N, C-alpha and C positions, 0 to 999 in steps of 0.2 A: 375508551373509542372500540367501536365492533370490528369485526374479522370480517369479509370476504372475501369466500374465497372461488376467485373467478374457474367458470370450464370454459372447452375448449367447445366450437362451433364450426359449422364448416359455411362460411359465408363466401358463396364467390366473387370477390376482392379482386380488384387488378390496380397493380402501382398506375397512379395518373385521371381512374375514373375520379370523378365529380361525387365527394358528400355529399346525401342530398339529404333535405331534413328529416331528424330522430326525435323521439321522445327522451332527457335521458331515463337512463333507468341506473343512477349512480346520482343520488343527491345525499346524503349521510355523512359523517367525518367516520373513518374506514379505513383499516389498512389493508392493503392488498396483496392477497397470495395469489400464486400460483405452482399446482402440484409439490405444496406444502412449503414452499419459499416467500420468503417476504421481499416483496418485487415495487413493493411503492407505497405510497399513502392519500387519501385524498382529504382536504378542509375543508369544510364550506363557508369559514367564516375567520380569517385568520387574528381578528379583534378576538377570539377565546382562544388563543394559541402563544402570539405573541402582536401587542398593542405598537412596538415599535416596526416589525417590519410594514404593519399596517399601515402609518402612519411616512416610510421611508417610500409606498410603493404611491401612498397619494402627490407624494414631493416627483416621482418616477414620473406619472403619471401625467401630471400637469403641466411638466417640463417638459415633454418629451410632445405635447398635441399645441406646444408653444413654439416659435420662430426660432427660439432657440438652440433647437435641436435639428443641426443636418436631416435629411432624410432623402430615399429612395421614391420617388414616386410610381405609382403601380397603377393600369384600370385595370376595372371588375367587369366582366363577362359582360352586366348588364351596361354599363358604358358603351360597349363595344356594338350591344343591341340597338342603344337608343341612336347611332351613330350612323349604322348598315341599313336598319329595319326601319326607323323611324323618319329619317332622314336628317336630324339636327346635325348638328356643328360640336366639335370633339368640344369646345368651351362649351356651351348648352347641354351637352350630354352629363357631364363634369357640376352643374350645378345645378342636376334635379336627380342624380343618383351619387352611388357612394362612391367617394372615393377611399384608398386605400395608400400607406406607403409602412417602412420597415425602416430600422437602422440600428446595424452592428457596433456593439463596440466588445474590448477586450482584443484576442487576436484570431488573423485572421490567417487559413491557411494558405499554401498561393495553389496558383492558381495559373499553371504555363499555356493553356488555352486562352488566358489571356495574356498572354505574350509576360506575367510573374512569377516566374518561378522559383520565390521565394516567400516565407512568411511574412508577417508584418503587425503590428499592431493601427485598430482601425482608426483610418485619419479622421475621424469624429471626436479621438481624443486629443488633436491641436488647434479645435476650432474653443476660444473662450468662454464662448457665451453656455456651450454642453459642460459646461462642467460642474456645476450640480445634480445634473442629470446624470451622471458619468460616479461622481460620489453616492447618489442614494442609491443609485443601481447597484456598486460595489460591497459594501458597507449592507444592503439588502439579500444581496449573492452570502456576504459570510454568515448573517444571525440567521438564510435558508438553511445553512450547514449544520447551526446548531439543533434545527427540531428533528432533521436528519441522524444527527449524533443520539439526541433523545429517543424519536422513535425509531430506526433503521439502526442501531449502531455496530452490530455487525457488518453491515453492507458499507456503512460511513469509514469503517476501516481500512473493507477493500479497495472504495475508493478513492479516500483516498492516501493509498499503499502506491495505489496505479498512477494518480496526479504525483508521486515524486521523481516517478519516469522524466518528465516537467519540467524543464528547466522556469524557474523564479518565474523570466522576465515573461512566460508565457503564459501562466495563471491568472486567474481572475479571482480570485478568495483562493483557500484550501482546494475545494471539489471541481472548478470547472475554468474552461480556457476564456471561454465567448460568453456574451449574452446579444439578445435579438428581444427587439421589440415590435410587434407587428399591430396595425392596427386599421381592423374591421377588416383582415385576413381571411376567407374562409380556400384553406388548403385542403386539396384533391386530397387524394390518401396517397402515405407515403414512407418510406422508412429511412430513420438517420443509422445509416449505414458505415458516416463518418465519423460517430460516437465513440470514445471508451466504452467498454467491453470490463467488469461489469460497470455500470455506472448511471446514475439517471438526472434526469432534466428536472429541473420545479417551472412551472407554470404559474402565476402567479396572475388574476385576471382581472382589470381593473371595468366597468364598465357603465353605464347610462340610457334608460331608454334602447331599448333593443332587445329581442331576442335571437335566438339558436348561438349560433356560436360553441356550439358542445364539441368534445372531443370524442370521437367513435370510434373504440378499438373490435374491430369484427372476427378477432380471432376471438375475442368470447362474445361478443356483441356488447360490450357493454359503451353505454354511450353517458359519459360524465356531464352533469352540471356545471356552468363553468359562471359562479354568479359573481355579482361584486364581492373584492375580495378572497376571492378560494382561490386557493393553493392547491395543485397537484401535482407530486412528484412522482415521475415516472421512469421507465426504462426505455427511451425513444427507440432506439436502435433495437429491442427484442419483438416488436409485430410492426406491421402495418399501421398504422393511422391517418387519421380527416379531421378537419372543421367543418362542423355543419353551418348552412349559409347563417350569416347575419343578416338578422331585417330589424333598421329604426322603427322606431312605434311612436317616433314623435320625432322634429327637426331636433338637428343636433346629435340626436345618437350614435351609439358609440358601443365599440368592443372592441379592447387591447388586452394582448399576452404580451410578458412579462417573464422573459426568459430566460434561463443558465443552464449553461450544457458542454460537458469535455469532448474537443475534438481529438481523436489520435495521432494526427497529423502531425501536431507538436510532442508525441512523446519520443523521448531518444532510445534508440534503439538498441 
């Protein structure tokens, strides 16, 4: 696996800005360094490194896209534009434009502004039909840890030590607390400030008949290609980042990201 030394650049990007269409410039297996520090890695095709993770994510992706897994439905800007600019009903706009949805499993931090000042386990875990999805994701998280341990042993030890401060009931594997799956979501620029430091997220991409959906880190002007079966391991708290627009090339095209991450809200003081 080759080494890539990320170079700092000065791009004027603000949190909340929409991520534009950008051409990938990171598309080969590589270890990612910032100022001499190993901070993550990119794998273009997991089948070359872990057939087991590949199989698990195939199952998770299929289950997630089925009616068996509860989801939070979202509406993309193209749906709103069809309603307000073209005069379509929301039903008509959804039928011809891109639907988005997401599902969180594992631990949910306190949200006092939503009248829930206490942590909890995602309600998805109570769904009988979602158990295959949850099991595939949990085993996938544990298998992903093995790759981190192999390729980033020093970081693995640091993140594992930080997770020891999290009670076992809030952990999702050894290195994470939570997981989110995002279907066709092109995220504006943001920074995961709620994550444990130091830590890395794992982003596994499943997709079909679509383009775009690349992760852009403007601090380095790095645009990570995210083809089917790719994995990006990256410290999402470290930099502002966003996802480029996702475009269907055929009917039923999609891009799904399966993510594992650790939240500092669950660490005991």
